[in-house]
C-alpha positions in Angstrom: -70.5 123.8 12.0 -68.9 124.9 14.9 -69.7 124.1 18.6 -69.8 126.7 21.5 -69.3 125.0 24.8 -71.1 121.5 22.9 -73.9 123.6 21.3 -74.4 125.1 17.7 -72.8 128.2 17.7 -74.6 131.3 17.8 -73.5 134.0 15.8 -74.4 136.7 18.1 -72.1 134.9 20.9 -69.3 135.2 18.4 -69.3 138.8 17.8 -66.9 140.1 20.8 -64.4 137.9 19.2 -64.8 138.8 15.4 -64.9 142.7 17.0 -62.0 142.1 19.6 -60.1 139.4 18.3 -58.8 138.6 22.2 -58.8 135.3 23.0 -56.0 132.1 22.5 -56.8 128.5 20.5 -55.0 125.3 19.7 -54.9 123.9 16.3 -54.7 119.6 16.0 -54.9 117.2 13.4 -57.0 113.9 14.2 -56.5 110.7 12.3 -59.0 107.8 13.2 -59.9 110.0 16.0 -56.4 110.0 17.1 -54.3 113.3 18.0 -50.4 113.2 18.5 -49.5 115.3 21.5 -53.7 115.8 22.5 -52.2 116.5 26.2 -49.7 119.0 25.2 -53.1 120.9 22.9 -55.0 120.4 26.5 -52.2 121.4 28.5 -51.4 124.7 26.4 -55.1 125.4 26.5 -55.3 125.6 30.3 -52.0 127.2 30.7 -53.0 129.8 28.2 -56.5 130.4 29.4 -54.7 131.6 32.9 -52.6 134.2 30.7 -55.5 135.3 28.9 -58.2 135.3 31.0 -57.2 134.2 34.4 -59.1 131.8 34.9 -59.4 127.6 34.8 -60.2 125.7 32.1 -61.3 121.8 32.7 -59.6 119.9 30.4 -61.8 117.1 30.0 -64.6 119.4 28.9 -63.0 120.2 26.3 -61.7 116.8 25.4 -65.5 116.0 25.5 -66.3 119.0 22.8 -63.9 117.8 20.6 -64.9 114.5 20.7 -68.6 115.8 19.7 -67.1 118.0 17.1 -65.5 115.3 15.1 -68.3 112.7 15.3 -68.3 110.1 14.0 -65.3 111.3 11.0 -62.9 108.3 10.8 -60.6 109.9 8.3 -58.5 112.9 8.7 -59.6 116.6 10.0 -58.0 119.8 11.7 -60.0 120.6 14.4 -59.2 124.8 16.1 -60.3 125.1 19.6 -60.6 128.8 20.6 -61.3 129.9 23.7 -63.0 132.9 24.2 -65.0 135.7 26.5 -68.7 136.7 24.4 -69.2 139.2 27.2 -65.4 141.0 26.9 -65.8 144.8 26.8 -63.1 146.3 25.0 -62.7 149.0 27.6 -62.7 146.3 30.5 -60.6 143.4 29.2 -60.0 142.9 33.3 -63.4 141.6 33.7 -63.0 139.4 31.0 -62.8 135.8 32.8 -66.0 133.7 31.7 -64.2 131.3 28.7 -66.0 129.6 26.6 -65.0 126.8 23.9 -65.5 126.9 20.5 -64.6 124.1 18.3 -64.4 123.8 14.3 -63.7 121.1 12.1 -62.1 121.5 8.7 -60.7 118.8 6.3 -56.6 118.0 6.4 -54.6 118.5 3.9 -52.9 115.4 2.9 -49.1 115.1 3.9 -46.4 115.4 3.4 -46.9 118.8 1.6 -44.6 120.7 -0.6 -41.3 122.6 0.3 -42.1 126.1 1.5 -40.0 129.0 -0.3 -39.9 132.0 2.7 -38.8 134.9 2.9 -36.9 136.8 6.1 -38.8 139.7 7.2 -38.2 141.7 11.0 -40.8 140.9 12.9 -41.8 139.4 16.8 -45.6 138.4 17.4 -46.7 139.5 20.5 -46.7 137.8 23.8 -45.2 135.0 21.4 -45.3 132.1 24.3 -49.1 132.5 23.7 -51.4 131.1 20.6 -53.4 133.8 20.7 -55.9 134.9 18.1 -54.4 138.3 17.3 -52.8 137.3 13.7 -52.8 140.3 12.2 -49.4 141.1 12.2 -48.2 137.5 10.8 -50.8 137.4 8.5 -49.4 140.9 7.5 -46.4 139.8 7.0 -47.5 136.7 5.2 -49.4 138.0 2.6 -46.2 140.9 1.8 -44.2 137.9 1.5 -46.7 136.0 -0.7 -47.3 139.2 -2.7 -43.4 139.4 -3.4 -42.8 136.2 -4.6 -42.5 133.6 -1.6 -45.2 131.4 0.5 -44.5 132.4 3.4 -42.3 134.8 5.7 -39.6 134.0 8.2 -39.4 136.0 11.3 -36.1 137.9 12.5 -35.8 139.4 15.4 -34.2 142.9 16.1 -31.0 141.4 17.4 -30.9 139.4 14.1 -31.7 136.3 15.5 -34.2 133.7 13.4 -37.6 133.2 15.7 -40.4 131.2 13.5 -43.0 131.8 11.3 -46.3 132.9 11.2 -48.3 129.9 12.4 -45.0 127.9 12.7 -41.7 127.0 14.4 -38.7 126.2 12.3 -35.8 124.0 12.6 -32.5 124.0 10.5 -29.9 120.8 9.6 -26.6 122.0 10.2 -23.3 121.6 8.7 -22.6 118.7 10.9 -25.9 116.8 10.2 -27.4 117.8 13.7 -30.8 119.4 14.4 -30.6 123.0 15.6 -33.9 124.7 16.7 -33.5 128.6 17.2 -33.2 130.0 20.8 -35.5 132.8 20.8 -38.5 134.0 21.7 -41.0 132.1 19.9 -44.7 129.9 20.5 -43.6 126.5 21.8 -44.9 124.6 19.4 -46.7 120.7 20.5 -45.3 119.2 17.5 -41.8 120.6 17.6 -42.2 119.7 21.1 -43.1 116.2 20.3 -40.0 115.8 17.7 -37.7 117.4 20.5 -38.7 114.2 22.4 -38.5 111.8 19.5 -34.4 113.0 17.9 -31.4 114.6 19.2 -31.0 118.0 18.9 -29.7 121.8 19.8 -31.0 124.6 21.0 -29.3 127.5 20.1 -29.2 131.3 18.8 -29.7 131.0 15.1 -28.6 134.5 13.0 -29.8 135.5 10.0 -26.0 135.1 8.5 -25.5 131.7 9.4 -28.1 130.5 7.6 -26.1 129.8 4.3 -24.2 127.6 6.3 -27.5 124.9 7.2 -27.6 122.0 4.8 -31.4 121.8 5.2 -34.4 123.6 7.0 -38.7 122.7 8.0 -41.4 124.4 9.4 -43.8 122.1 11.9 -47.2 122.5 13.4 -49.3 119.9 13.9 -51.8 120.7 10.4 -48.1 120.5 8.5 -46.2 118.0 10.3 -42.9 118.3 8.9 -42.3 120.1 5.6 -39.3 121.0 3.8 -38.6 124.9 3.4 -36.5 124.5 0.3 -35.3 128.2 0.3 -34.9 131.1 2.3 -34.8 134.6 0.6 -31.9 133.4 -2.2 -30.0 130.8 0.0 -31.4 127.3 -1.7 -31.7 124.2 0.5 -31.9 120.5 0.3 -35.8 120.1 0.3 -34.8 116.0 0.5 -32.3 115.8 3.2 -32.4 112.6 5.0 -32.5 114.2 8.1 -36.1 115.8 7.5 -37.1 112.2 6.0 -36.0 110.8 9.7 -37.9 113.4 11.3 -41.0 112.9 9.4 -40.8 109.2 10.1 -40.2 109.9 13.7 -42.9 111.8 13.8 -45.5 109.9 12.2 -44.3 106.8 14.6 -45.8 109.1 17.8 -48.8 107.6 18.4 -51.6 109.8 18.9 -54.0 109.5 21.5 -57.5 108.6 21.4 -60.4 111.2 22.0 
């Protein structure tokens, strides 16, 4: 059951989100009532609420809503926190300044997940720095990639530089064994931030024609952790590369914050 401001969500209150798709969210994996990067998730929600609604969001209140939604679950689950204004008028979005907090919980998949096969596509998410609910473009590209035989899409900007996936950040293991994160207009992912803190890296432009020189690649977000990418288009990559093993171990070693 989804909770809106700590109470069972009234479908009427969610109609605006369904019809306008205007809001923002974060997704976190909860293991034993602990969340890796919980403070960063809350900071994201506060930051994005200022951008999307011009309003302040109390992180302690949000944390309480998440704790209530998780309840007495002791295993792993995935929690999505969506911020919306049920009173939003599509003709006057500038007046939307009353954020409500919707919390949903779903089972978590066991990790690690199998390697991805991704297809490059020219696409740029709108307002890429915000984790917003406007997912049509991203899901359309994912669907197209899947119908063409891949698992997901990898976005490349009009400048020919790799950026991110539909719902994940991407990193690479270069020819010298170093980790490279693309310098591009991307979502500042929580998992990406934790990995940057835990492992040496370089942030640099990654052009599409550089991909054949990469040893390995990986996707990251809270739900998937560190997921190997086994192929980009027809370029085969090492899904069992030792650096990926190290990244996964270091991420798993990050102690979660208690709800």
